[in-house]
C-alpha positions in Angstrom: 0.0 0.0 0.0 1.3 3.4 -0.9 2.5 5.6 2.0 1.3 9.2 2.7 2.3 11.9 0.2 4.5 14.6 1.5 3.7 18.1 0.4 7.4 19.2 0.1 9.3 16.0 0.7 11.0 15.2 4.0 13.8 17.8 3.4 12.7 20.4 6.0 12.4 17.7 8.7 15.7 16.3 7.8 17.4 19.7 8.0 15.8 20.2 11.5 17.2 16.8 12.6 20.6 17.8 11.4 20.4 20.8 13.7 19.4 18.4 16.5 23.0 17.2 16.6 23.5 20.1 19.1 20.4 19.0 21.2 20.7 17.9 24.8 20.1 14.3 23.6 23.3 14.4 21.6 24.4 13.6 18.0 23.8 9.8 18.2 20.1 10.3 18.8 20.0 12.8 15.9 21.6 10.3 13.6 19.1 7.6 14.7 16.2 10.0 13.9 17.5 10.9 10.6 18.1 7.3 9.7 14.5 6.4 10.6 13.1 9.2 8.5 15.4 8.4 5.5 14.4 4.8 5.6 10.7 5.4 6.1 9.4 8.9 5.2 5.9 8.0 6.1 6.8 7.9 9.8 6.3 11.7 9.8 2.6 11.0 10.2 0.3 9.0 12.5 -0.7 6.6 9.8 3.0 5.8 9.0 2.9 2.9 11.4 2.7 2.2 15.2 6.1 3.9 15.6 6.3 7.4 14.2 7.7 10.9 14.7 5.9 13.7 16.7 6.7 17.3 17.7 6.4 19.1 20.9 7.8 22.1 22.8 8.9 22.9 26.4 7.6 26.5 26.7 9.3 28.8 29.2 8.4 32.4 30.1 10.7 35.2 29.2 12.6 35.2 32.6 12.9 31.4 32.1 11.5 30.9 35.6 8.4 28.9 34.6 7.4 26.2 32.2 3.9 25.6 30.7 2.3 22.3 31.3 -1.1 20.8 30.3 -3.2 18.0 31.5 -3.2 15.4 28.7 -6.8 14.0 28.7 -5.9 10.7 27.0 -2.6 10.0 28.8 -3.9 11.3 32.2 -0.7 13.1 33.0 0.9 16.6 33.0 3.1 17.2 30.0 4.4 19.8 27.5 2.2 20.7 24.5 2.7 18.7 21.3 1.4 16.0 19.1 1.3 14.5 15.6 2.3 16.3 12.4 -0.7 17.0 10.2 -0.8 15.5 6.7 1.5 17.5 4.5 3.4 19.1 7.3 7.2 18.6 6.9 8.6 20.8 9.7 8.8 19.7 13.3 9.2 23.3 14.5 6.1 24.5 12.7 4.1 21.5 14.0 5.3 22.2 17.5 4.3 25.8 17.3 0.9 24.9 15.9 0.4 22.5 18.8 1.4 25.1 21.4 -1.1 27.6 19.9 -3.9 25.1 19.8 -3.3 23.5 23.2 -2.2 26.4 25.5 -3.0 29.5 23.3 0.6 31.0 23.0 2.1 32.3 19.8 5.1 34.4 18.6 7.5 32.4 20.6 11.3 32.6 20.3 13.2 29.4 19.7 16.1 28.8 22.1 19.0 27.2 20.4 19.8 26.3 16.8 17.1 23.6 16.4 15.4 20.9 18.5 16.5 21.0 22.1 16.0 17.3 22.9 15.0 14.1 21.1 13.0 11.7 23.2 11.5 8.2 22.4 8.8 6.8 24.6 6.5 3.8 24.6 2.7 4.3 24.8 0.1 2.3 26.5 -3.3 1.0 25.2 -4.9 4.4 25.8 -3.1 5.7 22.7 -4.7 3.1 20.3 -2.6 2.2 17.3 0.3 4.4 18.4 2.9 2.2 20.2 6.0 4.4 20.2 6.6 8.2 19.7 10.0 9.5 18.5 9.4 13.1 19.7 11.2 16.1 18.4 11.1 18.6 21.2 11.9 22.3 21.0 12.6 24.9 23.7 10.5 28.0 23.1 10.4 31.2 25.0 7.4 33.4 25.5 7.5 37.2 25.3 6.8 38.0 28.9 6.7 36.7 32.5 4.2 34.0 33.3 2.2 36.4 35.5 1.3 38.4 32.4 0.6 35.5 30.0 -2.5 33.5 30.8 -2.7 30.1 29.2 -5.8 28.9 27.4 -7.2 25.4 27.9 -8.5 23.3 25.0 -10.7 20.3 24.5 -7.7 17.9 24.5 -6.1 19.8 27.4 -8.7 20.8 29.9 -6.2 22.2 32.4 -3.1 24.3 31.8 -0.7 26.0 34.1 2.6 27.7 34.5 4.9 25.8 36.9 7.9 27.3 38.6 11.3 26.1 37.3 13.8 28.1 39.5 17.6 28.0 39.5 19.3 26.0 42.2 21.4 28.8 43.7 24.2 30.0 41.4 24.2 26.7 39.4 22.8 26.4 35.9 20.7 23.5 37.2 17.1 24.1 38.1 14.7 22.7 40.6 11.8 20.4 39.5 10.3 20.3 42.9 7.2 22.3 41.8 6.2 19.8 39.2 2.6 18.8 40.0 1.6 15.3 41.0 0.9 13.2 38.0 3.6 14.8 35.8 4.8 12.4 33.1 7.6 10.4 34.5 10.3 11.6 32.1 9.8 15.3 32.7 12.2 15.8 35.6 15.1 14.1 33.8 14.3 16.1 30.6 14.3 19.4 32.4 17.6 18.5 34.1 19.1 17.9 30.6 17.5 21.2 29.3 18.9 23.4 32.1 22.5 23.5 30.8 21.1 23.7 27.2 19.2 26.8 28.2 22.2 28.3 30.0 24.3 27.7 26.8 21.8 29.2 24.3 19.3 31.4 26.1 19.8 32.3 29.7 
């Protein structure tokens, strides 16, 4: 059976994955992602098989003191905004920005760093239907003001949204994840720990 038709070919996505060599996840993960996409271009989309690529964003406020989280109705956990690329989309960054706008209502965000900030693979349970594994391309995006001036907007898929404190640990580049709410997706603390030096390098 023929795979999904790409509007522009996979080139934009491949270029973004080349930039992911500087991500907190390292160059080996970027090479794995590029290899997967080159072998099977259809994995850009949900119907490309049970294992496919997705896009998301860790959104911080301008002072980089808070992160935006949403309650994922299907997964039943707190997580960053993101999801599947729509048919014809070939840019992970554009897809991540679209998901942020749809799920928490923020636009006009600044990308921190040269490309994706972290690449993360995770298995999915039966609640996600035919999806068994997401290879997520995650950006770090900065909003244009402090959290106190930027109300988040809930959506049908994300009935609760909130800014969560992400303060520095003293003079260190590392930051505290103690304020993460109960029910936060299990990989979030480790991911934020990896993103803290990335943020210090490119944006703080």
